[in-house]
C-alpha positions as CSV (number, residue, x, y, z in Angstrom):
1,M,18.2,0.0,26.6
2,Q,19.3,3.1,28.5
3,G,17.5,4.9,30.9
4,R,16.8,8.2,28.5
5,L,15.3,6.2,26.1
6,H,12.2,5.5,28.7
7,F,9.1,7.6,27.7
8,M,10.1,8.3,24.4
9,K,7.9,10.3,22.5
10,Y,7.1,9.0,18.9
11,Y,5.3,10.9,15.9
12,I,4.1,8.9,12.8
13,I,2.5,9.4,9.7
14,A,1.0,7.3,7.3
15,G,-1.6,8.5,4.7
16,E,-3.1,5.2,3.3
17,A,-4.5,2.0,4.7
18,S,-0.7,-0.3,3.9
19,G,1.2,2.9,5.9
20,D,-1.3,2.6,8.9
21,M,-0.7,-1.7,9.1
22,H,3.1,-1.2,8.9
23,G,3.5,1.8,10.8
24,A,1.6,-0.7,13.8
25,N,3.6,-3.5,13.4
26,L,6.6,-0.7,13.8
27,M,5.2,0.5,16.9
28,K,4.7,-2.7,18.1
29,A,8.4,-3.5,17.4
30,L,9.3,-0.4,19.2
31,K,6.6,-1.1,22.1
32,K,9.1,-4.0,22.7
33,R,12.1,-2.7,23.1
34,D,11.1,0.6,24.2
35,T,7.7,-0.1,26.7
36,H,7.3,2.8,27.8
37,A,7.1,4.8,24.6
38,L,4.5,7.1,23.6
39,F,2.6,7.6,19.8
40,R,1.0,10.4,18.4
41,C,0.4,9.4,14.8
42,W,-2.0,10.4,11.5
43,G,-2.7,6.9,10.0
44,G,-6.2,4.3,10.9
45,D,-7.5,1.9,13.1
46,L,-4.4,-0.7,13.5
47,M,-1.9,1.9,15.0
48,C,-5.1,3.4,16.8
49,A,-5.3,-0.4,18.7
50,A,-1.7,-0.5,18.5
51,G,-1.6,2.0,20.9
52,G,-1.6,5.2,19.0
53,V,-2.8,9.2,19.9
54,L,-5.4,9.0,16.5
55,V,-5.0,13.1,15.4
56,K,-6.3,12.1,11.6
57,H,-7.6,9.3,9.8
58,Y,-5.9,8.3,6.5
59,S,-9.5,8.1,5.0
60,D,-9.8,12.1,5.1
61,L,-6.0,12.2,3.7
62,A,-6.3,9.9,0.4
63,F,-6.0,12.3,-2.8
64,M,-4.6,10.7,-5.7
65,G,-3.5,12.4,-8.9
66,F,-2.5,16.3,-9.9
67,V,-6.4,17.1,-10.5
68,E,-7.6,15.4,-7.5
69,V,-4.3,17.0,-5.7
70,V,-5.8,21.0,-6.6
71,A,-8.9,20.4,-6.1
72,N,-8.8,19.4,-3.0
73,L,-5.6,21.6,-2.1
74,P,-7.6,23.8,0.8
75,T,-8.5,20.4,2.7
76,I,-4.7,19.6,2.0
77,L,-3.4,22.9,3.4
78,N,-5.4,22.8,6.5
79,N,-4.0,19.5,7.3
80,F,0.2,20.8,6.8
81,K,-1.0,23.2,9.4
82,L,-2.3,20.9,11.7
83,C,-0.1,18.6,11.8
84,E,2.5,21.4,11.9
85,R,0.7,23.1,15.2
86,D,0.3,19.4,16.7
87,L,3.7,18.5,16.2
88,L,5.1,21.4,17.9
89,R,2.7,20.9,20.9
90,Y,3.7,17.3,21.4
91,Q,7.1,18.2,20.7
92,P,8.5,13.9,19.6
93,D,11.7,12.5,20.5
94,V,11.6,11.5,16.8
95,L,9.5,11.9,13.2
96,I,9.1,8.7,11.6
97,L,7.4,9.3,8.4
98,I,5.9,6.4,6.5
99,D,6.0,6.7,2.8
100,Y,2.8,9.2,1.2
101,P,5.9,11.8,-0.2
102,G,3.7,14.6,-0.8
103,F,2.8,15.4,2.6
104,N,5.5,13.8,4.7
105,L,8.3,15.5,2.6
106,R,6.5,18.8,3.7
107,M,6.6,17.5,7.7
108,A,10.0,16.4,7.4
109,K,11.3,19.8,6.2
110,F,9.4,21.8,8.6
111,A,10.1,19.0,11.7
112,N,14.3,19.7,10.5
113,A,13.7,22.9,10.8
114,K,12.4,23.0,14.4
115,G,15.3,20.7,15.6
116,I,12.9,17.6,15.6
117,K,14.8,14.6,14.6
118,V,13.3,13.0,11.3
119,F,13.4,9.3,10.3
120,Y,11.6,7.8,7.3
121,Y,10.9,4.2,7.5
122,I,9.3,2.8,3.7
123,C,11.0,6.0,1.5
124,P,8.5,7.3,-1.2
125,Q,9.0,6.0,-4.9
126,I,11.5,9.3,-5.8
127,W,13.7,6.8,-7.9
128,A,9.9,6.6,-10.1
129,W,9.7,10.1,-10.9
130,H,11.9,12.7,-9.3
131,S,15.0,10.9,-8.5
132,S,16.8,14.7,-8.0
133,R,14.5,14.8,-4.5
134,A,17.2,12.8,-2.4
135,K,19.5,15.7,-3.1
136,K,16.7,17.6,-0.5
137,M,15.8,14.5,1.7
138,R,19.4,14.4,2.6
139,T,19.1,17.7,4.4
140,I,15.7,17.3,5.8
141,V,15.9,13.4,7.0
142,D,18.4,12.2,9.5
143,A,18.1,8.2,8.8
144,F,16.3,6.5,5.8
145,F,15.1,2.5,6.2
146,V,14.2,1.5,2.6
147,I,12.2,-2.3,1.8
148,L,12.6,-2.6,-1.7
149,P,16.1,-4.7,-2.6
150,F,17.2,-1.8,-5.3
151,E,17.0,1.3,-3.1
152,K,19.8,0.9,-1.0
153,A,22.0,1.4,-4.1
154,F,19.6,4.2,-5.5
155,Y,20.4,6.7,-2.4
156,K,23.6,5.7,-2.5
157,K,24.1,7.8,-5.6
158,W,23.1,10.3,-3.7
159,H,25.2,10.1,-0.7
160,I,22.9,8.4,1.2
161,D,23.4,5.6,3.7
162,A,20.1,3.9,3.9
163,H,19.4,1.1,5.8
164,F,18.0,-2.0,4.1
165,V,15.0,-3.7,6.1
166,G,13.6,-5.8,4.1
167,H,9.4,-5.7,3.0
168,P,7.2,-5.3,5.6
169,L,4.7,-7.2,3.7
170,L,6.8,-10.5,4.4
171,D,5.7,-10.2,7.8
172,A,2.3,-9.0,7.6
173,L,1.3,-12.3,5.5
174,T,2.8,-14.4,8.3
175,Q,0.6,-13.2,10.9
176,T,-2.5,-13.9,8.5
177,P,-4.3,-17.0,9.9
178,K,-5.4,-19.4,7.5
179,S,-9.2,-18.9,7.2
180,S,-12.0,-20.5,5.4
181,L,-14.1,-17.3,3.2
182,S,-17.0,-19.5,3.1
183,A,-16.4,-17.8,6.9
184,L,-16.2,-14.3,5.8
185,P,-19.0,-12.1,6.3
186,L,-20.5,-11.3,3.8
187,V,-21.4,-7.4,3.3
188,N,-24.3,-7.9,1.0
189,P,-25.9,-11.4,2.2
190,Q,-28.4,-11.1,-0.5
191,Q,-25.4,-11.2,-3.4
192,Q,-25.0,-14.6,-3.0
193,K,-26.1,-16.7,-5.1
194,T,-24.4,-20.2,-4.8
195,N,-22.5,-21.5,-2.1
196,T,-18.7,-19.6,-1.9
197,T,-16.9,-23.4,-2.1
198,T,-18.8,-23.9,-5.2
199,R,-16.6,-22.6,-7.7
200,P,-13.0,-21.0,-7.7
201,I,-12.7,-17.7,-7.2
202,I,-11.6,-14.3,-9.1
203,A,-10.3,-11.4,-6.3
204,L,-11.1,-8.4,-7.6
205,L,-8.9,-5.4,-5.8
206,P,-10.1,-2.4,-6.9
207,G,-8.0,0.0,-5.2
208,S,-7.8,1.6,-1.5
209,R,-8.6,5.4,-2.6
210,Q,-12.5,6.6,-4.2
211,Q,-10.9,7.7,-7.4
212,E,-9.9,5.0,-8.8
213,I,-11.9,2.4,-7.5
214,K,-14.3,4.6,-9.4
215,R,-12.3,4.6,-12.6
216,V,-11.7,0.9,-12.7
217,L,-13.7,-1.0,-10.6
218,P,-16.9,-0.6,-13.5
219,I,-13.9,-2.6,-16.2
220,M,-13.3,-4.8,-13.5
221,L,-16.8,-5.9,-12.9
222,S,-18.1,-6.1,-17.0
223,V,-15.7,-9.0,-17.2
224,I,-17.6,-11.4,-14.9
225,P,-20.5,-12.8,-17.5
226,H,-17.6,-13.8,-19.8
227,F,-16.3,-16.0,-16.7
228,A,-19.7,-16.7,-14.6
229,D,-20.0,-19.9,-15.5
230,A,-16.6,-21.1,-14.2
231,Y,-16.1,-18.4,-11.7
232,Q,-17.3,-16.9,-8.6
233,F,-16.2,-13.1,-8.1
234,V,-15.0,-11.9,-5.3
235,I,-14.4,-7.5,-4.3
236,A,-11.9,-6.5,-1.7
237,A,-13.7,-3.8,0.2
238,A,-11.2,-1.3,1.9
239,P,-11.9,-0.4,5.5
240,A,-12.2,2.8,4.8
241,I,-14.9,3.1,1.8
242,S,-18.2,3.1,2.0
243,D,-20.5,-0.1,0.8
244,K,-22.3,2.5,-1.4
245,L,-19.5,2.8,-3.8
246,Y,-18.8,-0.8,-4.1
247,E,-22.7,-1.4,-4.2
248,Q,-23.5,1.9,-6.8
249,F,-21.6,-0.1,-9.5
250,M,-22.6,-3.7,-8.5
251,K,-26.3,-2.7,-9.1
252,Q,-25.0,-0.7,-12.6
253,Q,-23.5,-4.2,-14.1
254,Q,-26.0,-6.1,-12.5
255,C,-24.2,-9.5,-12.1
256,E,-23.3,-12.1,-10.0
257,V,-20.7,-10.7,-7.1
258,Q,-19.4,-10.4,-3.7
259,L,-18.2,-7.7,-1.3
260,V,-16.1,-8.6,1.8
261,K,-15.1,-5.7,4.3
262,G,-11.7,-5.4,5.4
263,Q,-10.7,-9.0,4.5
264,T,-8.2,-8.9,1.5
265,Y,-5.8,-11.5,2.9
266,D,-8.1,-13.9,3.9
267,L,-9.6,-13.6,0.2
268,L,-6.4,-13.7,-1.2
269,Q,-5.7,-16.8,0.6
270,Q,-9.3,-18.6,-1.2
271,A,-8.5,-16.9,-4.5
272,T,-7.5,-19.0,-7.8
273,A,-6.6,-15.0,-9.7
274,A,-7.0,-11.7,-9.3
275,L,-7.5,-8.2,-11.0
276,V,-5.5,-6.0,-9.0
277,T,-5.6,-2.0,-9.1
278,S,-1.7,-0.8,-9.6
279,G,0.0,-0.2,-5.9
280,T,1.0,-2.3,-2.5
281,A,-1.6,-4.8,-3.3
282,T,0.2,-6.1,-6.5
283,L,3.2,-7.2,-4.4
284,E,0.5,-8.2,-1.5
285,T,-1.2,-10.6,-4.4
286,A,2.4,-11.9,-5.9
287,L,3.2,-12.9,-2.3
288,F,0.5,-14.6,-1.9
289,K,1.3,-16.6,-5.0
290,V,-2.0,-15.5,-6.6
291,P,-1.7,-14.7,-10.7
292,Q,-2.8,-11.3,-11.0
293,V,-3.5,-8.9,-14.1
294,V,-2.8,-5.0,-13.1
295,C,-5.0,-2.5,-13.7
296,Y,-4.5,1.1,-13.5
297,K,-6.7,4.1,-15.2
298,G,-6.5,7.7,-14.2
299,S,-7.5,11.4,-14.8
300,A,-6.6,12.4,-18.5
301,V,-4.6,15.3,-17.0
302,S,-2.8,13.6,-14.5
303,V,-1.5,10.9,-17.0
304,Q,-0.4,13.3,-19.4
305,I,1.6,14.8,-16.4
306,A,3.0,11.9,-15.1
307,K,4.1,11.0,-18.8
308,F,6.7,14.1,-18.4
309,L,8.1,12.9,-15.0
310,V,8.1,9.1,-15.0
311,T,11.3,7.6,-15.7
312,I,10.2,3.9,-14.6
313,K,9.3,0.8,-17.3
314,Y,6.6,-0.5,-15.2
315,I,4.0,0.6,-12.5
316,S,3.3,-3.0,-10.8
317,L,6.1,-3.4,-7.5
318,V,6.4,-7.3,-8.9
319,N,7.6,-5.7,-12.3
320,L,9.6,-3.3,-10.9
321,I,11.6,-5.5,-8.2
322,L,12.4,-8.2,-11.0
323,D,13.2,-5.7,-13.9
324,K,10.7,-7.4,-16.5
325,A,7.1,-7.7,-17.2
326,A,6.1,-10.8,-15.0
327,V,2.7,-9.5,-14.7
328,Q,0.7,-7.7,-17.7
329,E,0.1,-4.2,-17.1
330,L,-3.3,-2.8,-18.5
331,I,-2.5,0.9,-18.2
332,Q,-5.1,3.9,-19.4
333,E,-6.6,3.0,-22.8
334,N,-5.5,-0.5,-23.2
335,L,-7.2,-1.5,-19.9
336,T,-10.6,-2.2,-21.9
337,T,-12.9,-5.3,-21.1
338,Q,-11.7,-7.0,-24.1
339,N,-8.2,-6.7,-23.0
340,L,-8.9,-7.8,-19.5
341,V,-10.8,-10.8,-20.4
342,A,-7.8,-11.8,-22.5
343,A,-5.1,-11.4,-19.9
344,L,-7.5,-12.9,-17.5
345,H,-7.7,-16.2,-19.4
346,A,-4.1,-16.2,-19.8
347,V,-3.3,-16.5,-15.9
348,L,-5.7,-18.6,-15.0
349,P,-4.9,-22.6,-14.3
350,N,-4.1,-23.8,-18.3
351,G,-3.4,-20.5,-19.3
352,K,-0.5,-19.7,-21.2
353,Q,1.2,-17.1,-18.2
354,H,0.2,-19.0,-14.9
355,P,3.5,-21.5,-14.9
356,T,5.2,-18.2,-15.3
357,I,4.1,-15.9,-13.2
358,L,4.2,-18.9,-10.1
359,A,8.1,-19.0,-11.2
360,D,9.0,-15.4,-11.2
361,Y,6.5,-14.9,-7.6
362,E,9.4,-17.7,-6.6
363,L,12.0,-15.4,-7.9
364,L,10.4,-12.1,-5.9
365,Q,10.0,-13.8,-2.8
366,K,13.6,-14.4,-2.8
367,E,14.7,-10.7,-4.2
368,L,12.8,-9.3,-0.6
369,G,14.8,-11.2,1.9
370,A,13.6,-14.0,5.1
371,G,11.5,-10.8,6.7
372,G,11.4,-9.2,9.9
373,A,11.7,-5.6,8.6
374,S,10.1,-4.4,11.6
375,E,11.9,-5.9,14.5
376,K,15.0,-5.0,12.3
377,T,13.5,-1.3,11.9
378,A,12.8,-0.5,15.4
379,D,16.3,-2.1,16.5
380,L,18.0,0.5,14.2
381,M,15.4,3.9,15.0
382,L,16.2,2.8,18.7
383,E,20.3,2.5,18.2
384,K,20.4,6.0,16.1
385,L,18.0,7.6,18.4
386,E,20.7,6.7,21.2
387,D,23.6,7.9,19.1
388,F,22.0,11.5,19.1
């Protein structure tokens, strides 16, 4: 390491739970190479634990959908101003952006105009809804680090030499120790009427944002009576969401269900199948080799607007990477109790889709590479910084 890289100041922005995890792992990798590194960040508990000074928690930033963004516009604009002021005060050597395009693309433009170097790690999925944005990104981002195999070719079409580093989820999963679900702390122990080891587990992953949980979780819970004799159901609660939100729907359904907090990977290690809200969790579930049904339900207005913008065939990362319908997607009006019951039957052991899904998961693993994304990205970032 050249002496001028000591005491490098990094400013990192992540807007959700997965970004917090990947940001924390990148920070650890950077600190191995740049031992005097200083970090200031927008993220969560993991980035804070990795040594970052936390400016804003992602739980205050989680607005999804066009309607929700408009409704919370004053808060969002105040966050922009806060970040701009803080960035100028801190004067980092580099601004590292992790996904979260609605916020981060604006911050990239601002930082670039102020002469601050900008790196984008886990680039936004503009190939899905607004590919021409790549032309603008080329002028405000100094280096791109992509995690999906087809993204390098996409950016190349826009004359951007993006670095494919592999998917950081592979590293996160290898770092997860094996555990027993029976050892996990239950948020509501009184809900546990049977021993957790007596029946196979179906995991419910309703998302990490309040809006998506409110729309999807009631439908997920509605399938429980159809499987209660043979399976037990466990909800993976997001760390930043209050238990009361889950408890509200659990009481309404009056069915046997358990809740574990911030233990999604432990749950997936034990699960036989899963119902998963579209997002990074679909890929996580696949890498744990858990057959799944993908669920999505947005506000009516948001979905109508999205129809004019989104240009992809699938919404789950599993299907997008494989370019085929490997897992069933139940979207909007198709997400009903009847459809979800049928889809879940199909992916359970002895179900018609069960062997096909597992075979496709093997292909997915090969597509994503051998791992080491955080380490590769840290090396490339420091090389870039040495060149500036």
